[in-house]
N, C-alpha and C positions, 0 to 999 in steps of 0.2 A: 549404636554407641559401642565404643570399645574401651576397655579398661586394661591397663597393664599394672599388675599388682606385684610389688617387690619380690623378695627372695622366696616367699612361700609358693609363688607360681612359677617363677623362672629362676633356676639355680644359678646364682651370680658367679660361683666358682667355675661352672661350666662355660658360661659366657666369657669370663676372663681368660680361660684357657685358650680361647680362640682370638683373644684381643678385642672382643666385642663388649660394648657397654649398652645400657638401657637406651641411651641416646641413639646408638646405631640401629637398634631394633625399632624404636618409635619412628625414626626417619625412614627406614625401609618400609614399614607398614604405610606410613602416610604417602610415600611416593608411589606405591603400588595401587592404592585405593583412590584412583581419580580417573575421570574421563578427560581425554585430551582431544582437542580439535585436530582433525586430520586433513583439513583443506575443503576445497569446494569443487564439485563436479558440475560443469556447465554445458549446455547445448543450446540449440536454437529454441527448444521447447520447454526446457526446465533448468532450474538451478537447484542443486542439492548440497547442503552443508553436511560434511561427514565428520564423525567423531568416533574415537575408540570407545568401547564399552569396558572401562577399566575398574568399575566398582566391584567390590567383593560380592559374589553370589552365594558363597558357602564358606563353611569353616575350612574346608580343604583348600580354597583359594588363599586363605590366610596362612595355613600350614605350609603351603608351597612357596611362600616368599623366600627369596634367596638374598639375605643380607651379604654384602661383600665383606670378606675378612680383611681387616686393616693390614696394610703392608704387603698385600699379595693380590693376585688376580683371581683368587679362588672365592667361591661363595659357599654357603651352607644353608640348607633348608631350615627354616624356622622350627619345623617339627623336630629337628635333630637337637635343638638346644632348649626347647620349651614345649610344654604340653599346651596344645591349642584345642580349646573346646568351646561349644556354644552352651552357656550356662548363665546362671545369675548368682550374684554374691549372696551368701548367707546373711539374712537380716539379723543384726545384732542389737539394733536399737529400735524399739517399737514406739511409734508416735500415734496417738489416737486423739480425735476431736469428736466429742459427743458419741463416743463408742465406735466411731468409724476409722479405719486406717487413714492416716494423714501423713503429711510431709511438713517438717519444720525447717524454716529458712531463717538463719540468724544473720543479722546485718549489724555491723559495728560502725558507728560514725567516727570519722577521723576527728581528732581534737579541734582542728581549725575549720571544720565544715559547719555550715549553718544548719542547725537542727531541723527547722521548718522546711528548708529546701530538700534535705535528705528525706524527710517524711513524705513530702509531695512527689519526689522522684521515685520512691519505693511504691507509693500508691499508683502512680502512673504506669510503672513497669508491670506491676501485678495486674492492672486492668488490661494492659496490652497482652500479657501472657494468658490471662483468662479468656480473652476473645479467641485466641489461637487454639486453646484446648477445651473449649466448652463442649465440643462434640463428644468428649469422653466423660462428661458430667463432672468435671473438676471445677471447684470454686476456690476463691481465696478469701481468707478472713484475716484481717490485719489487727494485731494486738501490739500495742507499744508498751514495752517493759523497760523501765529505766531504773 
């Protein structure tokens, strides 16, 4: 997972001095972090599908991204306009359930949505997610607050 957090992480004035915006940065990161099909190698004995290994392997891979400076043929390393580091965001809101660290998910029903259908949809999605993350010991508990 990657987060780009406003001006406290990336100095907007510095980006603007190069004509860059947050959209330029997010686009450059997304374009660099992908595998691309490179074709197929065939012979009488085998067929091999080839692809590039384009996923980030380290923080340095991200720091080395070269967004194009708008209106020119020049690029600049992301590390020149942003601090790139592998970290976690400081926890500012603590949620506990029965004394255990937890996560709270708030869902707001749209005015014209059917309440029962929304509840069933939420339950279904929580069950699907719970099956995917059960190996980490995560469980969901649904409480309806109105």
